[in-house]
C-alpha positions as a LaTeX table, in Angstrom:
\begin{tabular}{lrrr}
\hline
Residue & $x$ (\AA) & $y$ (\AA) & $z$ (\AA) \\
\hline
Met1 & 8.21 & $-24.18$ & $-50.60$ \\
Pro2 & 7.16 & $-22.34$ & $-47.44$ \\
Ser3 & 3.62 & $-20.88$ & $-47.74$ \\
Gln4 & 2.49 & $-16.99$ & $-46.88$ \\
Gln5 & 1.50 & $-17.89$ & $-44.26$ \\
Ser6 & 4.73 & $-19.60$ & $-42.60$ \\
Lys7 & 6.61 & $-16.67$ & $-43.57$ \\
Asp8 & 4.25 & $-14.17$ & $-42.01$ \\
Arg9 & 4.72 & $-15.98$ & $-39.14$ \\
Gln10 & 6.77 & $-14.39$ & $-36.33$ \\
Val11 & 9.05 & $-16.53$ & $-33.79$ \\
Thr12 & 9.85 & $-15.53$ & $-30.49$ \\
Val13 & 13.05 & $-17.09$ & $-28.30$ \\
Tyr14 & 13.16 & $-16.67$ & $-24.76$ \\
Arg15 & 16.60 & $-16.97$ & $-23.17$ \\
Ser16 & 17.21 & $-17.10$ & $-19.46$ \\
Gln17 & 18.79 & $-13.77$ & $-19.78$ \\
Thr18 & 15.48 & $-12.07$ & $-21.53$ \\
Arg19 & 14.03 & $-10.05$ & $-18.68$ \\
Leu20 & 17.60 & $-8.46$ & $-17.38$ \\
Ala21 & 17.84 & $-6.89$ & $-21.28$ \\
Lys22 & 14.57 & $-5.19$ & $-20.37$ \\
Thr23 & 14.95 & $-1.59$ & $-18.83$ \\
Pro24 & 12.67 & $-0.45$ & $-15.53$ \\
Leu25 & 10.30 & 1.22 & $-18.19$ \\
Asp26 & 10.09 & $-2.11$ & $-20.25$ \\
Ala27 & 9.21 & $-4.03$ & $-17.33$ \\
Ile28 & 6.36 & $-1.77$ & $-15.74$ \\
Asp29 & 4.81 & $-1.97$ & $-19.43$ \\
Glu30 & 5.06 & $-5.77$ & $-19.51$ \\
Leu31 & 3.66 & $-6.17$ & $-15.29$ \\
Val32 & 0.99 & $-4.19$ & $-16.97$ \\
Arg33 & 0.21 & $-6.05$ & $-19.55$ \\
Glu34 & $-0.17$ & $-9.51$ & $-17.73$ \\
Leu35 & $-2.75$ & $-7.42$ & $-14.97$ \\
Trp36 & $-4.98$ & $-7.08$ & $-18.44$ \\
Arg37 & $-4.40$ & $-10.17$ & $-19.81$ \\
His38 & $-5.42$ & $-11.69$ & $-16.11$ \\
Arg39 & $-8.24$ & $-8.98$ & $-15.21$ \\
Trp40 & $-10.68$ & $-11.88$ & $-15.01$ \\
His41 & $-8.89$ & $-14.24$ & $-13.03$ \\
Val42 & $-8.06$ & $-11.42$ & $-10.55$ \\
Ser43 & $-11.41$ & $-10.14$ & $-10.39$ \\
Ile44 & $-13.22$ & $-13.71$ & $-9.74$ \\
Lys45 & $-10.54$ & $-14.57$ & $-7.34$ \\
Tyr46 & $-10.57$ & $-11.62$ & $-5.15$ \\
Lys47 & $-14.34$ & $-11.64$ & $-5.52$ \\
Asn48 & $-14.61$ & $-14.75$ & $-4.11$ \\
Thr49 & $-12.01$ & $-14.99$ & $-1.51$ \\
Phe50 & $-13.94$ & $-11.27$ & $-0.38$ \\
Lys51 & $-16.80$ & $-13.56$ & $-0.25$ \\
Ser52 & $-15.71$ & $-16.69$ & 1.75 \\
Arg53 & $-14.19$ & $-14.91$ & 4.36 \\
Phe54 & $-17.28$ & $-14.50$ & 6.43 \\
Asn55 & $-19.67$ & $-17.32$ & 4.73 \\
Gln56 & $-20.56$ & $-18.99$ & 7.98 \\
Thr57 & $-20.87$ & $-15.82$ & 10.12 \\
Ala58 & $-24.21$ & $-14.42$ & 11.35 \\
Phe59 & $-23.41$ & $-10.36$ & 9.96 \\
Gly60 & $-21.61$ & $-12.13$ & 6.89 \\
Ile61 & $-20.30$ & $-9.44$ & 4.51 \\
Ile62 & $-20.72$ & $-6.73$ & 7.13 \\
Trp63 & $-17.76$ & $-7.46$ & 8.98 \\
Gln64 & $-15.75$ & $-6.47$ & 6.02 \\
Phe65 & $-17.33$ & $-3.19$ & 7.07 \\
Ile66 & $-16.81$ & $-3.28$ & 10.59 \\
Glu67 & $-13.39$ & $-4.60$ & 10.91 \\
Pro68 & $-11.55$ & $-1.63$ & 9.26 \\
Leu69 & $-13.37$ & 0.72 & 11.50 \\
Leu70 & $-11.77$ & $-1.70$ & 14.75 \\
Pro71 & $-8.16$ & 0.24 & 15.06 \\
Ile72 & $-9.55$ & 3.66 & 14.78 \\
Ser73 & $-12.70$ & 3.22 & 17.08 \\
Ala74 & $-10.10$ & 1.84 & 19.79 \\
Tyr75 & $-7.32$ & 4.44 & 19.27 \\
Ala76 & $-10.17$ & 6.90 & 19.73 \\
Leu77 & $-11.75$ & 5.82 & 22.64 \\
Leu78 & $-8.21$ & 5.81 & 24.38 \\
Ala79 & $-7.39$ & 9.45 & 23.06 \\
Tyr80 & $-11.02$ & 10.39 & 24.88 \\
Ile81 & $-9.78$ & 9.05 & 28.32 \\
Ala82 & $-6.46$ & 11.37 & 27.79 \\
Val83 & $-4.40$ & 8.40 & 27.31 \\
Phe84 & $-2.30$ & 10.30 & 24.39 \\
Pro85 & $-1.89$ & 14.08 & 23.71 \\
Thr86 & $-3.52$ & 15.92 & 21.32 \\
Arg87 & $-3.10$ & 18.84 & 19.40 \\
Asp88 & $-5.36$ & 21.89 & 20.55 \\
Asp89 & $-5.87$ & 23.30 & 17.08 \\
Met90 & $-7.38$ & 19.72 & 15.91 \\
Pro91 & $-10.03$ & 17.01 & 17.55 \\
Ala92 & $-8.26$ & 14.89 & 18.68 \\
Leu93 & $-11.00$ & 11.82 & 16.75 \\
Val94 & $-9.94$ & 13.85 & 13.52 \\
Tyr95 & $-6.31$ & 13.32 & 13.98 \\
Ile96 & $-6.34$ & 9.59 & 14.57 \\
Ala97 & $-8.92$ & 8.69 & 12.06 \\
Ile98 & $-6.75$ & 10.53 & 8.99 \\
Gly99 & $-3.58$ & 9.01 & 10.91 \\
Leu100 & $-4.91$ & 5.33 & 10.83 \\
Thr101 & $-6.20$ & 5.53 & 7.71 \\
Leu102 & $-2.93$ & 6.61 & 6.19 \\
Trp103 & $-0.27$ & 4.15 & 8.23 \\
Met104 & $-2.93$ & 0.95 & 7.53 \\
Leu105 & $-2.65$ & 2.11 & 4.16 \\
Met106 & 0.51 & 2.04 & 3.50 \\
Thr107 & 1.60 & $-1.06$ & 6.01 \\
Asp108 & $-1.12$ & $-2.97$ & 4.89 \\
Leu109 & $-0.30$ & $-2.78$ & 1.49 \\
Val110 & 3.71 & $-3.83$ & 2.42 \\
Thr111 & 2.53 & $-6.37$ & 4.76 \\
Arg112 & $-0.43$ & $-8.78$ & 2.29 \\
Gln113 & 2.08 & $-8.02$ & $-0.83$ \\
Met114 & 4.38 & $-10.42$ & 1.52 \\
Ala115 & 1.61 & $-12.68$ & 2.31 \\
Ala116 & $-0.32$ & $-13.13$ & $-0.65$ \\
Leu117 & 3.13 & $-14.78$ & $-2.46$ \\
Gln118 & 3.35 & $-17.34$ & 0.74 \\
Ser119 & $-0.73$ & $-17.67$ & 0.70 \\
Asn120 & $-0.55$ & $-18.24$ & $-2.96$ \\
Ala121 & 2.42 & $-20.48$ & $-3.56$ \\
Ala122 & 0.79 & $-23.75$ & $-4.49$ \\
Ile123 & $-0.89$ & $-21.77$ & $-7.67$ \\
Leu124 & 2.43 & $-19.69$ & $-8.49$ \\
Asn125 & 4.66 & $-23.02$ & $-8.75$ \\
Lys126 & 1.75 & $-24.85$ & $-10.78$ \\
Thr127 & 0.47 & $-22.57$ & $-12.83$ \\
Arg128 & 1.41 & $-19.65$ & $-15.29$ \\
Tyr129 & $-0.41$ & $-17.41$ & $-13.38$ \\
Pro130 & 1.70 & $-14.12$ & $-12.91$ \\
Leu131 & 2.95 & $-12.73$ & $-9.54$ \\
Ala132 & 1.30 & $-8.91$ & $-10.43$ \\
Ala133 & $-1.74$ & $-10.64$ & $-10.31$ \\
Val134 & $-1.49$ & $-12.47$ & $-6.82$ \\
Leu135 & $-0.27$ & $-8.87$ & $-5.69$ \\
Ala136 & $-3.02$ & $-7.04$ & $-7.47$ \\
Glu137 & $-5.58$ & $-9.15$ & $-5.20$ \\
Ala138 & $-3.45$ & $-8.21$ & $-2.31$ \\
Phe139 & $-3.81$ & $-4.35$ & $-2.91$ \\
Ala140 & $-7.84$ & $-4.46$ & $-3.52$ \\
Gln141 & $-8.47$ & $-6.15$ & $-0.37$ \\
Ser142 & $-6.11$ & $-2.90$ & 1.15 \\
Ala143 & $-8.24$ & $-0.54$ & $-1.32$ \\
Phe144 & $-11.05$ & $-1.57$ & $-0.02$ \\
Glu145 & $-11.01$ & $-1.29$ & 3.66 \\
Thr146 & $-9.47$ & 2.12 & 2.83 \\
Val147 & $-12.34$ & 3.23 & 1.11 \\
Val148 & $-14.16$ & 2.16 & 4.03 \\
Arg149 & $-11.64$ & 3.92 & 6.69 \\
Ile150 & $-11.91$ & 7.25 & 4.43 \\
Leu151 & $-16.06$ & 7.34 & 4.16 \\
Ala152 & $-15.84$ & 6.74 & 7.84 \\
Gly153 & $-13.66$ & 9.53 & 8.41 \\
Cys154 & $-15.66$ & 12.05 & 6.00 \\
Val155 & $-18.30$ & 11.26 & 8.65 \\
Ile156 & $-16.30$ & 12.16 & 11.96 \\
Phe157 & $-14.96$ & 15.37 & 9.87 \\
Gly158 & $-18.30$ & 16.59 & 8.85 \\
Leu159 & $-19.52$ & 16.44 & 12.55 \\
Leu160 & $-16.43$ & 17.54 & 14.53 \\
Ile161 & $-15.25$ & 20.23 & 11.70 \\
Gly162 & $-17.76$ & 20.78 & 9.03 \\
Ala163 & $-16.53$ & 21.04 & 5.10 \\
Pro164 & $-13.04$ & 20.95 & 4.75 \\
Pro165 & $-11.17$ & 24.19 & 2.75 \\
Trp166 & $-11.40$ & 24.04 & $-0.59$ \\
Gln167 & $-7.45$ & 24.15 & $-0.56$ \\
Ala168 & $-8.32$ & 20.50 & 0.24 \\
Val169 & $-8.25$ & 19.27 & $-3.35$ \\
Ile170 & $-4.41$ & 18.74 & $-2.85$ \\
Val171 & $-4.95$ & 15.63 & $-1.11$ \\
Leu172 & $-5.41$ & 14.12 & $-4.11$ \\
Pro173 & $-2.34$ & 14.50 & $-6.03$ \\
Met174 & $-0.92$ & 13.98 & $-2.69$ \\
Leu175 & $-1.87$ & 10.79 & $-1.66$ \\
Ile176 & 0.13 & 9.49 & $-5.27$ \\
Pro177 & 3.76 & 9.07 & $-3.43$ \\
Pro178 & 2.73 & 6.94 & $-0.20$ \\
Leu179 & 1.13 & 4.61 & $-3.02$ \\
Leu180 & 3.94 & 4.15 & $-4.58$ \\
Leu181 & 6.23 & 4.08 & $-2.20$ \\
Ala182 & 4.25 & 1.45 & $-0.33$ \\
Leu183 & 3.54 & $-0.56$ & $-3.31$ \\
Gly184 & 7.50 & $-0.54$ & $-4.25$ \\
Ala185 & 8.23 & $-1.42$ & $-0.61$ \\
Gly186 & 6.03 & $-4.33$ & $-0.71$ \\
Met187 & 6.94 & $-5.70$ & $-3.91$ \\
Ile188 & 10.77 & $-5.50$ & $-2.86$ \\
Phe189 & 10.34 & $-6.80$ & 0.50 \\
Ser190 & 8.18 & $-9.52$ & $-1.12$ \\
Val191 & 10.85 & $-10.71$ & $-3.10$ \\
Leu192 & 13.53 & $-11.14$ & 0.36 \\
Asn193 & 10.88 & $-12.54$ & 2.09 \\
Ser194 & 9.94 & $-15.38$ & $-0.06$ \\
Val195 & 13.85 & $-16.11$ & $-0.45$ \\
Tyr196 & 14.68 & $-14.98$ & 3.50 \\
Arg197 & 11.41 & $-15.65$ & 5.47 \\
Asp198 & 13.39 & $-13.43$ & 8.29 \\
Val199 & 12.23 & $-10.32$ & 6.34 \\
Glu200 & 8.73 & $-10.21$ & 7.10 \\
Asn201 & 9.53 & $-10.56$ & 11.23 \\
Ile202 & 11.78 & $-7.55$ & 10.54 \\
Ile203 & 9.21 & $-5.50$ & 8.90 \\
Gln204 & 6.71 & $-6.02$ & 11.41 \\
Ile205 & 9.10 & $-5.23$ & 14.26 \\
Ile206 & 10.01 & $-2.04$ & 12.22 \\
Phe207 & 6.01 & $-1.47$ & 11.80 \\
Arg208 & 5.38 & $-1.71$ & 15.40 \\
Tyr209 & 7.87 & 0.55 & 16.91 \\
Gly210 & 7.37 & 3.04 & 13.85 \\
Phe211 & 3.68 & 3.16 & 14.83 \\
Phe212 & 4.48 & 5.28 & 17.59 \\
Leu213 & 7.14 & 7.39 & 15.99 \\
Ser214 & 4.81 & 8.25 & 12.80 \\
Leu215 & 2.35 & 11.18 & 14.32 \\
Thr216 & $-0.36$ & 8.26 & 13.77 \\
Ile217 & $-2.32$ & 8.87 & 16.50 \\
Phe218 & $-0.83$ & 11.79 & 19.17 \\
Pro219 & 2.25 & 14.43 & 17.92 \\
Leu220 & 5.28 & 14.52 & 19.19 \\
Pro221 & 6.76 & 16.99 & 20.90 \\
Ser222 & 8.69 & 20.13 & 18.90 \\
His223 & 12.30 & 19.49 & 19.40 \\
Pro224 & 14.77 & 20.18 & 16.70 \\
Ile225 & 16.61 & 16.65 & 16.92 \\
Val226 & 12.54 & 15.31 & 16.87 \\
Asp227 & 12.01 & 16.85 & 13.48 \\
Arg228 & 14.97 & 16.11 & 11.85 \\
Leu229 & 14.17 & 12.24 & 13.11 \\
Leu230 & 11.02 & 12.75 & 11.49 \\
Ala231 & 11.97 & 14.07 & 8.30 \\
Phe232 & 13.99 & 10.78 & 7.29 \\
Asn233 & 10.72 & 8.84 & 8.62 \\
Pro234 & 8.98 & 8.76 & 5.30 \\
Phe235 & 5.28 & 7.60 & 6.88 \\
Ala236 & 5.63 & 10.33 & 9.68 \\
Val237 & 6.03 & 12.91 & 6.37 \\
Tyr238 & 3.44 & 11.99 & 4.46 \\
Ile239 & 0.87 & 11.14 & 7.70 \\
Asp240 & 1.53 & 14.82 & 8.63 \\
Ala241 & 1.45 & 16.47 & 5.15 \\
Ile242 & $-1.67$ & 14.96 & 4.29 \\
Arg243 & $-3.88$ & 15.63 & 7.78 \\
Asn244 & $-2.75$ & 19.46 & 7.56 \\
Ala245 & $-3.52$ & 19.76 & 3.87 \\
Val246 & $-6.86$ & 18.01 & 4.64 \\
Val247 & $-7.42$ & 20.14 & 7.67 \\
Phe248 & $-6.08$ & 23.09 & 7.22 \\
Gly249 & $-5.47$ & 23.35 & 3.26 \\
Ala250 & $-1.78$ & 23.75 & 4.06 \\
Pro251 & 0.53 & 22.65 & 1.36 \\
Pro252 & 3.37 & 20.20 & 2.60 \\
His253 & 6.81 & 21.12 & 3.27 \\
Ala254 & 8.16 & 21.23 & $-0.29$ \\
Leu255 & 11.63 & 19.99 & 0.14 \\
Thr256 & 10.64 & 17.44 & 2.72 \\
Phe257 & 7.65 & 15.81 & 0.75 \\
Gly258 & 9.61 & 16.48 & $-2.64$ \\
Ile259 & 12.73 & 14.53 & $-1.68$ \\
Trp260 & 10.42 & 11.78 & $-0.92$ \\
Thr261 & 8.07 & 11.84 & $-3.54$ \\
Val262 & 11.17 & 11.30 & $-5.75$ \\
Leu263 & 12.30 & 8.28 & $-3.69$ \\
Ala264 & 8.98 & 6.86 & $-3.60$ \\
Val265 & 9.06 & 7.12 & $-7.66$ \\
Ala266 & 12.51 & 5.33 & $-7.41$ \\
Ile267 & 11.45 & 2.52 & $-5.26$ \\
Phe268 & 8.36 & 1.66 & $-7.14$ \\
Ile269 & 10.28 & 1.62 & $-10.24$ \\
Gly270 & 12.61 & $-0.27$ & $-8.64$ \\
Gly271 & 10.30 & $-3.08$ & $-7.20$ \\
Cys272 & 8.63 & $-3.46$ & $-10.63$ \\
Asn273 & 11.80 & $-4.04$ & $-12.12$ \\
Leu274 & 12.42 & $-6.67$ & $-9.79$ \\
Ile275 & 9.16 & $-8.80$ & $-9.51$ \\
Tyr276 & 9.73 & $-8.82$ & $-13.60$ \\
Val277 & 13.25 & $-10.35$ & $-13.73$ \\
Met278 & 12.91 & $-12.13$ & $-10.42$ \\
Glu279 & 9.78 & $-13.67$ & $-11.12$ \\
Pro280 & 10.92 & $-16.66$ & $-12.84$ \\
Arg281 & 13.54 & $-17.76$ & $-10.44$ \\
Leu282 & 11.06 & $-16.36$ & $-7.32$ \\
Lys283 & 8.79 & $-19.38$ & $-8.44$ \\
Gly284 & 11.17 & $-21.68$ & $-7.33$ \\
Phe285 & 11.81 & $-20.73$ & $-3.84$ \\
Leu286 & 8.25 & $-20.18$ & $-3.18$ \\
\hline
\end{tabular}
């Protein structure tokens, strides 16, 4: 006779199509659970990576705070010597600091996720360490560097302008859509790049040219055609809207910002679902 314990025992059967049967929301729930189960491993691995980058340098961990600020200082110098056009209603250094902080946050989240899967290929192939945990480590490094840039930007803003208007609090919810877009796009491109390695090179080329067309370090001349093109560029939409909100407390253009917000949510959900569904197959390509 079977014991009561065996009767109560639950048996889970895994099939090749199990993940395909899940909904996108189920996929997000499973990814969150995986991250929670591996939270200790993620934190330890990130701390070790963080400390090891500059172990044999004279300044050590100080480089972790210097490196994120180098791009801002370089482009600020170019703006100071009038290489780039500036806006009359905003100091050039404030314009560049906000623009670069947002640009590098979004692009780093995409490129770091692609690089993270390749650099952790051995671990992913030999262990059950989930893809979500590897991508979380990449997000942690981007988040740290963004915080450093934000703190530096606050100092610059305070010295050149003073306190922001109280309406600038709308920036906090406005940061959610670009984060979702970058995370979702990073997951999608990470999967594609694992199969077709040309994807990373193509993305790098797009970012290099897109950098100058995204209102990051200088404004573009106002023209109906230019304005329409910028509306199709999510980087330009988010950077310009958030920068105006910080400096002037101005709300974003509702229609354009709203459309890209809906698309950002859809891309994020699609990216999570793709990572979840493709994980068993993807590890064989790494």
